[in-house]
C-alpha positions as CSV (number, residue, x, y, z in Angstrom):
1,X,0.2,0.2,-0.2
2,X,1.2,3.1,-1.0
3,X,2.2,5.4,1.6
4,X,-0.2,8.9,1.9
5,X,1.0,12.1,0.6
6,X,0.7,14.9,3.2
7,X,0.7,18.9,2.1
8,X,0.1,21.5,4.4
9,X,-0.9,24.6,2.9
10,X,-2.0,27.8,4.9
11,X,-5.1,29.6,2.3
12,X,-4.4,32.9,2.5
13,X,-7.9,34.4,2.9
14,X,-8.2,37.0,0.4
15,X,-10.4,37.5,-2.0
16,X,-8.3,38.1,-4.8
17,X,-6.3,34.7,-4.4
18,X,-9.4,32.6,-3.7
19,X,-11.2,33.3,-6.9
20,X,-9.2,35.4,-9.0
21,X,-5.0,34.0,-9.1
22,X,-4.3,31.6,-12.4
23,X,-7.4,31.0,-13.7
24,X,-9.3,27.8,-14.4
25,X,-7.0,25.3,-14.9
26,X,-4.8,26.4,-11.7
27,X,-7.5,24.8,-9.6
28,X,-5.4,22.0,-6.9
29,X,-8.7,19.6,-7.2
30,X,-8.0,19.2,-11.2
31,X,-5.4,16.7,-10.2
32,X,-7.8,13.2,-10.4
33,X,-5.5,11.4,-8.6
34,X,-5.5,13.4,-5.3
35,X,-8.1,13.9,-2.8
36,X,-8.1,17.6,-2.0
37,X,-9.6,18.0,2.0
38,X,-9.9,21.3,4.0
39,X,-10.6,21.8,7.2
40,X,-9.5,24.0,9.8
41,X,-6.5,22.7,11.7
42,X,-7.3,24.0,15.3
43,X,-9.6,21.6,16.8
44,X,-7.4,19.5,18.5
45,X,-7.5,15.9,18.5
46,X,-9.9,16.3,15.4
47,X,-7.8,18.4,13.1
48,X,-4.9,19.7,13.9
49,X,-1.2,19.6,13.2
50,X,2.0,17.6,15.0
51,X,4.9,18.9,16.5
52,X,7.0,18.7,13.2
53,X,3.7,21.4,12.0
54,X,2.1,18.4,9.2
55,X,-1.5,17.7,9.7
56,X,-2.5,15.5,12.3
57,X,-5.5,14.0,14.3
58,X,-8.6,11.8,13.7
59,X,-9.9,14.0,11.1
60,X,-7.3,13.7,9.5
61,X,-6.6,10.2,9.2
62,X,-9.9,9.4,8.4
63,X,-9.5,11.0,5.4
64,X,-6.4,9.4,4.4
65,X,-8.7,6.4,4.9
66,X,-10.6,7.5,2.3
67,X,-8.3,8.4,0.2
68,X,-6.9,4.5,0.0
69,X,-10.5,3.7,-0.6
70,X,-11.4,5.4,-3.9
71,X,-7.4,5.1,-4.5
72,X,-6.3,8.4,-4.7
73,X,-3.5,10.3,-3.0
74,X,-4.8,13.1,0.3
75,X,-3.6,16.2,0.4
76,X,-5.1,19.0,3.8
77,X,-5.5,22.1,3.2
78,X,-5.6,24.4,6.4
79,X,-8.8,26.6,5.7
80,X,-10.0,29.0,7.8
81,X,-13.8,28.0,9.2
82,X,-15.6,30.9,6.9
83,X,-14.0,29.9,3.7
84,X,-14.7,26.2,3.6
85,X,-18.0,26.2,1.5
86,X,-15.5,28.4,-0.7
87,X,-13.3,26.0,-1.1
88,X,-15.7,24.0,-2.6
89,X,-17.5,25.9,-4.5
90,X,-14.0,27.3,-6.4
91,X,-12.5,24.1,-6.7
92,X,-10.2,24.1,-4.5
93,X,-11.2,21.5,-2.7
94,X,-13.0,18.4,-2.9
95,X,-14.1,17.8,0.5
96,X,-14.3,19.6,3.7
97,X,-14.1,17.4,7.1
98,X,-15.1,19.6,9.9
99,X,-15.8,19.0,13.5
100,X,-17.2,22.1,13.5
101,X,-20.6,23.0,12.6
102,X,-20.1,24.5,9.2
103,X,-22.3,28.3,9.9
104,X,-23.6,31.1,7.7
105,X,-25.9,31.3,4.5
106,X,-23.9,29.2,1.8
107,X,-23.7,25.8,4.2
108,X,-26.3,24.7,2.3
109,X,-25.0,25.4,-1.2
110,X,-22.9,22.1,-0.6
111,X,-23.9,18.0,-0.6
112,X,-23.4,15.9,2.8
113,X,-22.4,12.7,3.2
114,X,-24.4,10.4,5.7
115,X,-23.1,11.4,9.4
116,X,-20.0,9.8,10.2
117,X,-20.1,11.2,14.1
118,X,-22.8,12.9,16.4
119,X,-21.7,16.1,19.5
120,X,-24.0,17.1,21.9
121,X,-24.1,20.0,24.1
122,X,-23.0,20.4,28.2
123,X,-23.1,23.2,30.5
124,X,-19.0,24.2,32.6
125,X,-21.2,25.6,35.2
126,X,-19.1,28.3,37.7
127,X,-19.3,25.6,41.3
128,X,-20.4,28.6,43.2
129,X,-23.5,29.1,41.4
130,X,-25.1,26.0,42.6
131,X,-26.4,24.8,38.9
132,X,-26.9,21.3,39.1
133,X,-29.4,20.7,35.8
134,X,-30.2,22.7,32.9
135,X,-33.4,23.4,34.8
136,X,-31.4,25.5,37.3
137,X,-29.5,27.7,34.8
138,X,-33.0,28.5,32.4
139,X,-34.1,31.1,35.1
140,X,-34.4,34.6,35.6
141,X,-31.2,36.0,37.0
142,X,-29.0,33.6,35.6
143,X,-26.4,33.9,33.0
144,X,-25.1,31.8,30.4
145,X,-22.3,32.2,28.0
146,X,-22.0,30.9,24.2
147,X,-19.8,31.8,22.2
148,X,-21.0,34.0,19.3
149,X,-23.0,32.0,16.1
150,X,-22.0,28.3,17.7
151,X,-24.9,25.5,17.9
152,X,-24.5,26.4,21.9
153,X,-26.2,29.9,21.0
154,X,-28.6,28.6,19.0
155,X,-30.1,25.6,21.7
156,X,-30.0,28.7,24.4
157,X,-31.9,31.3,22.6
158,X,-34.6,28.0,21.8
159,X,-34.5,25.9,25.0
160,X,-32.5,29.0,27.9
161,X,-35.1,31.5,27.0
162,X,-35.8,32.8,30.9
163,X,-31.5,32.9,31.4
164,X,-29.9,35.8,30.1
165,X,-27.6,34.6,27.1
166,X,-24.3,36.3,27.0
167,X,-22.8,35.9,23.3
168,X,-18.9,36.3,23.3
169,X,-16.1,35.7,20.3
170,X,-14.8,33.0,21.8
171,X,-14.0,29.8,23.9
172,X,-11.5,31.3,25.9
173,X,-14.2,34.1,26.6
174,X,-16.3,32.3,28.0
175,X,-14.4,29.9,30.1
176,X,-12.6,33.5,31.8
177,X,-16.7,34.8,32.5
178,X,-17.3,31.1,34.2
179,X,-14.6,31.5,36.0
180,X,-14.7,34.7,37.1
181,X,-18.6,34.1,38.0
182,X,-19.9,36.4,35.9
183,X,-21.6,33.9,34.5
184,X,-23.2,31.0,35.3
185,X,-22.5,28.7,33.2
186,X,-20.8,27.9,29.4
187,X,-22.8,26.2,26.8
188,X,-20.9,24.6,24.6
189,X,-19.9,21.2,23.1
190,X,-19.5,18.1,25.6
191,X,-15.2,17.9,24.7
192,X,-14.3,21.4,25.3
193,X,-16.9,21.3,28.9
194,X,-14.8,18.1,29.9
195,X,-11.3,19.6,28.6
196,X,-12.2,23.0,30.6
197,X,-13.7,21.6,34.0
198,X,-10.3,19.4,33.6
199,X,-8.0,22.6,33.5
200,X,-10.5,24.6,36.1
201,X,-11.8,21.8,38.7
202,X,-11.4,24.4,41.5
203,X,-14.0,27.0,40.1
204,X,-16.2,24.5,37.3
205,X,-18.7,21.9,37.3
206,X,-19.7,19.8,34.5
207,X,-23.9,19.6,33.9
208,X,-25.3,17.3,31.4
209,X,-28.0,18.0,29.3
210,X,-29.6,14.8,29.1
211,X,-32.8,15.5,25.8
212,X,-31.4,17.3,23.4
213,X,-31.1,16.5,19.4
214,X,-27.7,15.8,18.1
215,X,-25.4,17.9,15.9
216,X,-24.1,15.8,12.9
217,X,-20.9,15.4,11.7
218,X,-20.6,15.2,7.7
219,X,-18.4,15.0,4.8
220,X,-19.0,18.4,2.5
221,X,-18.6,17.8,-1.3
222,X,-19.0,20.5,-4.2
223,X,-23.2,20.4,-4.9
224,X,-23.6,17.7,-7.8
225,X,-20.4,15.6,-7.2
226,X,-22.7,12.7,-7.0
227,X,-20.1,9.9,-7.6
228,X,-17.7,11.4,-5.1
229,X,-20.6,11.4,-2.4
230,X,-21.3,7.7,-3.0
231,X,-17.7,6.6,-2.6
232,X,-17.7,8.7,0.4
233,X,-21.2,6.7,1.3
234,X,-19.9,3.5,1.1
235,X,-16.4,4.0,2.9
236,X,-17.9,5.7,6.1
237,X,-20.8,2.4,6.2
238,X,-17.3,0.4,5.9
239,X,-15.8,2.6,8.2
240,X,-17.8,2.7,10.9
241,X,-18.8,-1.5,10.6
242,X,-15.2,-2.3,11.0
243,X,-14.6,-0.7,13.4
244,X,-12.3,2.0,12.1
245,X,-13.3,5.1,14.6
246,X,-13.4,2.7,17.6
247,X,-9.4,2.4,16.5
248,X,-9.3,6.6,16.4
249,X,-10.6,6.7,19.7
250,X,-7.9,4.6,21.2
251,X,-5.4,6.6,19.3
252,X,-6.1,9.8,19.6
253,X,-9.2,10.1,22.6
254,X,-9.0,7.3,25.1
255,X,-9.0,9.4,28.4
256,X,-11.9,11.7,26.8
257,X,-13.8,8.0,25.9
258,X,-13.7,7.1,30.1
259,X,-14.3,10.8,31.3
260,X,-17.6,10.9,29.0
261,X,-18.9,7.3,29.8
262,X,-18.2,8.8,33.9
263,X,-20.7,11.4,33.0
264,X,-22.9,9.6,30.9
265,X,-22.4,11.6,27.9
266,X,-22.9,9.6,24.4
267,X,-20.3,9.0,22.2
268,X,-19.1,10.9,19.4
269,X,-19.3,7.6,16.8
270,X,-22.1,5.9,18.9
271,X,-25.1,6.9,16.1
272,X,-27.8,8.5,17.6
273,X,-30.6,7.6,14.2
274,X,-31.0,10.6,11.9
275,X,-34.6,11.5,11.4
276,X,-34.0,12.8,7.9
C-alpha cells in the first residue's frame, strides 16, 4: 500500500487569491489522482498539526483512510472556517471535513454525506452558582455564556429563554467568565466542557443536558458531485462497521472516552439515528 502524501497548505483568505489568481486550470482539485481535503487545523484532537507542523488528528486519519479506499493520495489544506464552503465552490478542495458546524448562509450550498459522528452540548457551570441541571440555569437572573454563532447559542436561544444569554467571541472568553463568576455557565460541546473543567476543577463543574438533538458531522462536497459522494457514503458505512473509529478513539481520545462514560455523555461515534 502506498504511503499517503500529506501537503500542508495554508490558504491566505484574500478574495483575489481565492477567486482570481491563475485561472481555471490552476485549481488544485483538477488533479484527479489527488483528493484535496479542506479543514481548519485548530480543533485538536480532531483537526490539528503535530509537533512537526504536519496535519494530524482524527479527521486527518479519517481522510487518509478515505483516500486509500478510493485510490487517491490525500492533500490536506488548512482553511479558515468561514472559507470552507468557498473552497468547495471554487474547486480549491474536493471535500470538507470539520468537527465544528459549517456556519453561515452558504452552508446549504453544498452536498453532505451520511453522518459519521454526532456531538452534543453540556454546561460548564460555575461551581459557586449551584447549577446542577439545565433547568437550574434556565431561570430569571441566571447568565449563560455562548460562543457567537455556535450551536450552543442556537440551543440557548430556543431552550434557555428565561436566562440571560451572553454571546462572546470565543471559548476562552466564555471559560474566563465562568471562572470569574461573571456568568453561571457556559454552553458548549461536551468535549470542550470536559476539557475546560479538567483545567479548572476548583471553580467549575460539569452539567449534562439529558435530552437534546445531536449535531451531525458529515463530509461536504461540491453540490452535484454525486460520484464522489457515493464513494464517501460507502466508505463511511464500511469504516464504521469495521471499527475504524474505535481505533481512532484509542489513538487520540482514550482519556476522553473514559470521562464521557463517567458523565453519561453520548460518544461521538455512537450514532443516534437521523430522522431526516
